[in-house]
C-alpha positions as CSV (number, residue, x, y, z in Angstrom):
1,M,78.1,80.7,151.1
2,Y,75.1,81.4,148.8
3,H,76.4,84.7,147.5
4,P,76.0,85.5,144.7
5,L,72.8,83.6,144.6
6,S,72.6,83.4,140.8
7,L,76.1,81.9,140.5
8,F,75.5,79.4,143.3
9,V,72.1,78.1,142.0
10,G,73.2,78.2,138.3
11,L,76.3,76.1,139.0
12,R,74.2,73.7,141.1
13,Y,71.7,73.3,138.3
14,T,74.6,72.5,135.9
15,R,76.0,69.7,137.9
16,S,72.8,68.3,139.5
17,R,71.1,65.1,138.2
18,R,68.1,65.8,136.1
19,R,64.7,64.1,136.6
20,N,64.4,64.3,132.9
21,H,67.4,62.5,131.5
22,F,66.7,63.9,128.0
23,I,67.8,67.3,129.3
24,S,71.1,65.8,130.5
25,F,71.5,64.3,127.0
26,I,70.9,67.5,125.2
27,S,73.3,69.3,127.6
28,L,76.0,66.8,126.8
29,I,75.3,67.1,123.0
30,S,75.5,70.9,123.2
31,T,78.9,70.8,125.1
32,V,80.3,68.1,122.8
33,G,79.1,70.0,119.7
34,I,80.7,73.3,120.7
35,A,84.0,71.4,121.5
36,L,84.0,69.7,118.1
37,G,83.2,72.9,116.3
38,V,86.1,74.7,118.0
39,I,88.5,71.7,117.3
40,V,87.6,71.7,113.6
41,L,87.8,75.5,113.3
42,I,91.2,75.7,115.0
43,T,92.7,72.8,113.0
44,V,91.4,74.0,109.7
45,L,92.6,77.5,110.2
46,S,96.0,76.2,111.3
47,V,96.3,74.0,108.2
48,M,95.3,77.0,105.9
49,N,97.9,79.1,107.7
50,G,100.4,76.3,107.0
51,F,99.6,76.2,103.3
52,H,99.8,80.0,103.0
53,K,103.2,79.9,104.7
54,E,104.4,77.3,102.3
55,V,103.2,79.3,99.3
56,R,104.8,82.5,100.7
57,E,108.1,80.8,101.3
58,R,108.2,79.3,97.8
59,I,107.3,82.7,96.3
60,L,110.1,84.3,98.3
61,G,112.4,81.6,97.0
62,M,112.5,83.5,93.7
63,A,110.9,86.9,94.5
64,S,112.9,89.4,96.5
65,H,111.4,91.4,99.4
66,G,111.9,94.7,97.6
67,D,112.7,96.0,94.1
68,V,114.2,99.3,93.1
69,Q,113.6,100.2,89.4
70,A,114.2,103.2,87.1
71,A,111.1,104.7,85.5
72,S,112.7,104.3,82.1
73,G,113.4,100.6,82.6
74,R,117.2,101.1,82.3
75,M,119.1,101.9,85.5
76,T,122.6,103.1,84.7
77,D,123.4,104.4,88.2
78,W,122.4,101.1,89.9
79,R,125.4,101.1,92.2
80,E,124.3,104.4,93.7
81,A,120.8,102.9,94.1
82,M,122.3,99.9,96.0
83,A,124.2,102.3,98.2
84,L,121.1,104.4,99.0
85,A,119.0,101.3,99.7
86,G,121.8,99.8,101.9
87,K,121.6,102.8,104.2
88,H,118.2,101.7,105.4
89,P,118.5,99.6,108.7
90,R,116.0,97.0,107.4
91,V,117.9,96.2,104.2
92,I,120.3,93.3,104.7
93,G,121.1,92.4,101.1
94,S,120.9,93.7,97.5
95,A,121.8,92.5,94.0
96,P,121.3,94.0,90.5
97,Y,119.4,92.1,87.8
98,I,118.4,92.3,84.2
99,E,115.0,90.9,83.2
100,G,113.2,90.4,80.0
101,Q,110.9,88.2,78.0
102,A,112.4,85.5,75.7
103,M,111.6,82.4,73.7
104,L,113.5,79.2,74.4
105,S,113.7,76.4,71.8
106,H,115.3,73.0,71.8
107,K,114.8,70.8,68.7
108,R,111.1,71.1,67.9
109,E,110.0,72.3,71.4
110,V,109.5,76.0,72.0
111,S,108.4,77.8,75.2
112,G,108.2,81.4,76.4
113,A,110.0,82.4,79.7
114,V,111.3,85.2,81.7
115,I,115.1,85.5,81.3
116,R,116.7,86.9,84.4
117,G,120.3,88.0,84.4
118,I,121.8,87.7,87.9
119,D,125.1,88.1,89.6
120,P,125.8,84.6,91.1
121,A,127.9,86.1,93.9
122,L,125.2,88.6,95.0
123,E,122.0,86.7,94.2
124,P,122.0,84.5,97.4
125,N,121.9,87.7,99.4
126,V,118.4,88.5,98.2
127,V,116.7,85.1,97.4
128,D,117.0,81.5,98.5
129,V,117.0,79.9,95.0
130,A,120.4,78.3,95.7
131,Q,118.7,76.1,98.2
132,H,116.2,74.9,95.6
133,M,118.8,73.7,93.0
134,K,118.1,70.2,91.8
135,A,121.2,70.0,89.7
136,G,124.2,72.3,89.1
137,S,124.9,75.5,90.9
138,L,124.5,79.3,90.4
139,D,128.3,79.5,90.4
140,D,128.2,77.8,87.0
141,L,126.8,81.0,85.5
142,K,130.1,82.5,84.5
143,P,130.3,85.5,82.3
144,G,131.1,84.9,78.7
145,E,130.4,81.1,78.9
146,F,126.6,81.6,78.1
147,N,125.3,79.1,80.6
148,I,121.7,78.9,81.7
149,V,119.8,77.6,84.7
150,L,116.2,76.5,84.0
151,G,113.1,75.8,86.1
152,S,112.4,72.0,86.4
153,E,109.1,72.2,84.6
154,L,110.5,74.5,81.8
155,A,113.3,72.0,81.3
156,S,110.7,69.2,81.1
157,V,108.7,71.0,78.5
158,L,111.7,71.7,76.4
159,G,113.0,68.1,76.9
160,V,116.4,69.2,78.1
161,T,118.7,68.3,81.0
162,V,122.1,69.5,82.2
163,G,124.6,69.6,79.4
164,D,122.0,70.2,76.6
165,K,121.9,73.3,74.4
166,V,118.9,75.7,74.2
167,T,118.4,78.6,71.9
168,V,117.3,81.9,73.5
169,I,115.4,84.3,71.3
170,V,114.8,87.8,72.5
171,P,112.1,90.2,71.0
172,Q,114.7,92.6,69.6
173,I,115.7,93.0,65.9
174,T,119.3,92.8,64.7
175,V,119.9,94.3,61.3
176,T,122.3,92.3,59.1
177,V,123.2,92.2,55.4
178,A,120.7,89.4,55.1
179,G,118.0,91.6,56.5
180,S,116.3,92.0,59.9
181,M,116.5,89.1,62.2
182,P,115.6,88.5,65.9
183,R,118.5,88.4,68.3
184,L,119.3,84.8,69.4
185,K,122.0,83.0,71.2
186,R,122.7,79.3,72.1
187,F,123.1,78.6,75.9
188,T,124.3,75.5,77.7
189,V,122.0,74.2,80.5
190,T,124.2,73.9,83.6
191,G,121.6,73.7,86.3
192,L,117.9,73.1,87.2
193,F,115.9,74.5,90.1
194,E,112.5,73.7,91.7
195,V,110.8,76.0,94.2
196,G,107.4,74.3,94.0
197,M,105.6,77.2,92.3
198,G,104.6,76.7,88.6
199,E,105.0,80.4,88.0
200,Y,108.7,80.1,88.5
201,D,109.5,76.4,87.7
202,R,107.6,76.7,84.4
203,G,108.4,80.3,83.4
204,V,111.8,81.5,84.7
205,A,115.4,80.9,83.4
206,M,118.6,82.5,84.8
207,I,121.8,83.5,83.1
208,N,124.8,85.6,84.1
209,I,124.0,89.3,84.3
210,K,126.8,90.2,81.9
211,D,125.6,87.7,79.3
212,A,122.1,89.2,79.7
213,A,123.5,92.7,79.1
214,L,125.1,91.5,75.9
215,L,122.0,89.7,74.8
216,Q,119.7,92.6,75.4
217,Q,122.2,95.3,74.6
218,M,122.0,96.9,78.1
219,D,125.7,97.9,78.2
220,E,126.4,98.8,81.8
221,A,122.7,99.4,82.7
222,V,120.4,97.0,84.6
223,T,116.7,96.5,85.0
224,G,116.8,97.2,88.7
225,V,118.1,96.2,92.2
226,R,116.5,93.5,94.3
227,L,116.5,93.8,98.1
228,R,116.3,91.6,101.1
229,L,114.9,92.8,104.4
230,D,115.3,91.5,107.9
231,D,111.5,91.4,108.3
232,V,109.4,90.3,105.3
233,W,106.2,91.7,106.8
234,L,107.6,95.2,106.8
235,A,108.3,95.2,103.1
236,R,105.5,97.6,102.3
237,Q,106.5,100.1,105.0
238,V,110.2,99.9,104.0
239,S,109.3,100.4,100.3
240,F,107.5,103.6,101.2
241,E,110.4,104.8,103.3
242,L,112.9,104.0,100.5
243,A,110.8,105.8,97.9
244,E,110.7,108.9,100.1
245,S,114.4,108.8,100.8
246,M,115.2,108.5,97.1
247,R,113.0,111.5,96.3
248,G,111.2,109.9,93.3
249,R,114.4,109.0,91.4
250,Y,113.4,105.4,91.4
251,R,110.3,103.3,91.7
252,V,110.3,101.1,94.8
253,L,108.1,97.9,94.8
254,N,107.8,95.1,97.3
255,W,106.9,91.4,97.0
256,T,103.2,92.0,97.8
257,D,102.8,94.3,94.8
258,Y,103.7,91.4,92.4
259,H,101.2,89.0,94.0
260,V,98.6,91.3,95.6
261,N,95.6,89.6,94.0
262,F,96.9,86.2,94.9
263,F,97.4,86.9,98.6
264,A,94.1,88.8,98.7
265,A,92.4,85.7,97.4
266,L,94.1,83.6,100.0
267,K,93.0,85.9,102.7
268,M,89.4,86.0,101.5
269,E,89.4,82.2,101.3
270,K,90.5,81.9,104.9
271,R,87.8,84.3,106.0
272,M,85.0,82.5,104.1
273,I,86.1,79.0,105.2
274,G,86.4,80.2,108.8
275,L,82.9,81.8,108.6
276,L,81.4,78.6,107.2
277,L,83.0,76.4,109.7
278,F,81.9,78.7,112.5
279,F,78.3,77.6,111.7
280,I,79.2,74.3,113.3
281,V,79.6,76.2,116.5
282,V,76.4,78.1,115.9
283,I,74.4,74.9,115.4
284,A,75.9,73.4,118.5
285,A,75.1,76.5,120.5
286,F,71.4,76.2,119.5
287,N,71.4,73.1,121.6
288,I,72.1,75.3,124.6
289,V,68.8,77.1,123.8
290,S,66.9,73.8,123.8
291,T,68.6,72.7,127.0
292,L,67.7,75.9,128.9
293,V,64.2,76.1,127.5
294,M,63.5,72.5,128.8
295,M,65.3,73.4,132.1
296,V,63.1,76.5,132.6
297,V,60.0,74.3,132.0
298,D,61.3,71.6,134.3
299,K,62.2,74.2,137.1
300,Q,59.0,76.2,137.0
301,S,58.2,75.4,140.6
302,D,61.7,76.2,141.7
303,I,61.6,79.5,139.9
304,A,58.3,80.4,141.5
305,I,59.6,79.4,145.0
306,L,62.7,81.5,144.6
307,K,60.7,84.5,143.5
308,T,58.3,83.9,146.5
309,F,61.3,84.0,148.8
310,G,62.4,87.3,147.4
311,A,64.6,86.5,144.5
312,S,64.4,89.3,141.9
313,P,63.5,88.5,138.2
314,G,67.1,89.6,137.3
315,Q,68.6,87.0,139.7
316,V,66.4,84.2,138.3
317,M,67.5,85.3,134.7
318,R,71.2,85.2,135.7
319,I,70.8,81.7,137.1
320,F,70.1,80.3,133.6
321,I,72.7,82.6,132.0
322,V,75.3,81.1,134.4
323,Q,74.1,77.6,133.5
324,G,74.3,78.2,129.7
325,A,77.6,80.0,130.0
326,T,79.1,77.2,132.0
327,L,78.1,74.7,129.2
328,G,79.6,77.0,126.6
329,A,82.8,77.6,128.6
330,I,83.3,73.8,129.2
331,G,82.8,73.0,125.5
332,T,85.0,75.9,124.4
333,A,87.8,75.0,126.9
334,I,87.8,71.3,125.8
335,G,87.7,72.4,122.1
336,V,90.6,74.8,122.5
337,V,92.8,72.3,124.3
338,L,92.1,69.5,121.9
339,G,92.2,71.8,118.8
340,V,95.6,73.2,119.7
341,A,96.9,69.6,120.3
342,L,95.5,68.4,117.0
343,A,96.9,71.4,115.1
344,L,100.4,70.9,116.5
345,S,100.4,67.2,115.7
346,I,98.4,67.0,112.5
347,D,101.5,66.3,110.4
348,D,102.5,63.3,112.5
349,I,98.9,62.0,112.6
350,V,98.6,62.3,108.8
351,A,102.0,60.5,108.3
352,Y,100.9,57.7,110.7
353,A,97.5,57.3,108.8
354,E,99.3,57.2,105.4
355,K,101.7,54.6,106.7
356,T,99.0,52.5,108.4
357,F,96.5,52.5,105.6
358,G,98.9,52.7,102.7
359,F,97.6,55.7,100.8
360,E,98.7,59.3,100.3
361,I,96.5,62.1,101.6
362,I,98.8,64.7,99.9
363,D,100.1,63.7,96.5
364,S,103.5,65.4,96.2
365,S,103.3,65.1,92.4
366,V,100.3,67.4,92.4
367,Y,100.8,69.7,95.3
368,Y,104.7,69.8,95.4
369,I,104.6,68.9,99.1
370,N,104.4,65.5,100.9
371,K,103.0,66.6,104.2
372,L,100.0,68.5,105.6
373,P,101.5,71.8,106.8
374,S,100.1,73.5,110.0
375,D,100.9,76.9,111.4
376,L,99.1,77.5,114.7
377,Q,98.6,81.2,115.3
378,W,97.5,82.2,118.8
379,P,95.4,85.1,117.6
380,D,93.2,82.6,115.6
381,V,92.9,80.4,118.7
382,A,91.9,83.4,120.8
383,M,89.4,84.6,118.2
384,V,87.7,81.1,117.9
385,G,87.6,80.6,121.7
386,I,86.2,84.0,122.5
387,G,83.8,83.8,119.6
388,A,82.4,80.4,120.7
389,F,82.0,81.5,124.3
390,V,80.3,84.8,123.4
391,L,77.9,82.9,121.1
392,S,77.1,80.5,123.8
393,L,76.4,83.4,126.1
394,L,74.1,85.0,123.6
395,M,72.1,81.8,123.2
396,T,71.2,81.9,126.9
397,L,69.3,85.2,126.7
398,A,66.0,83.9,125.2
399,P,65.5,81.0,127.7
400,A,66.7,83.3,130.6
401,M,64.1,85.9,129.5
402,R,61.4,83.2,129.7
403,A,62.5,82.4,133.3
404,Y,62.5,86.2,133.9
405,R,58.8,86.4,132.9
406,T,57.6,83.4,135.0
407,Q,54.7,84.3,137.3
408,P,54.9,82.4,140.7
409,A,51.1,82.1,141.0
410,E,50.7,80.6,137.5
411,A,53.7,78.2,138.1
412,L,52.4,77.0,141.5
413,R,48.7,76.7,140.6
414,Y,48.8,73.0,139.9
415,E,51.6,72.0,142.3
């Protein structure tokens, strides 16, 4: 029943009452500290994952998963490109588009924007902008009627709403008898959209693709073909495969190419915050060192007697490793359970706190969202749990080495 000896004695030391109550207090503090560190780390990483997910979904509300373009900027054989892309098993939707820079004006207000010509029947196959319409519908973009749909912030800047007229000025020159003049056309605002990203709400306007072709003199050509995939995370791989199958005729991009620096910054931010918060666990784990050092001093005579009865220095060392690892395992287990529970219910907790105390933690007018998003990812939970336990285990080595070097004669001299 005493085998292995190190495990038996180590667990007994862990649950036995201390003659020195301060050691018990430090043991409790170290366990609670590790648990709190793990709870905070899991919760914060989940909230950051939630924010990243919200941002990604809002970007994909306007940005397609893939984009096939001609090197010259004018794609005349875009129907063939759509057919080639549609042969890939991952491509589930495609739509042509025309895109260019323009200046929009209304009365004295002027603002630059990206004018995107779309096919209202095909555009929902590649993006979810129809779900973000605040007023009007994409179906109102009928060819020849010169209607336009604006982002909510862009409409606010111009001071327009549905039914108003805006003048679209493109950076191309029209030669007339009166001289050279920029090409411009008046459009009627028939819809407003809001995806929650200033890049789109402030800087994008949509018109019918045939109206865009007339405005920019594209004839039957388009800027490119936008694609939707069945798995957004495979966009880079699919873009490489499409580029290879098209044999260099077209340039194939994916949604990460347009926001590579932004998502790299988000990834770096998550790593740095995770690293900084992990120091909470490190500080708590140092309490294990204090606990075990005091325990080794308190158990000098026990160590000496064990060695006198034949216990090897390695067995004595493992006794205190077991004790420290047990404290770390208990703290980690409690932290993981409570951290997962908090991450899964953080939205309800925040809503209850806002309702109870009458204030907003997340101001929707600033952040476009009215809740604290959370996306619990089990790899993060596993990483935090394993990291906390391994750190606790490493902290036991120095005190265990001190027990390893204890000399029975010196320890028992004054007993």
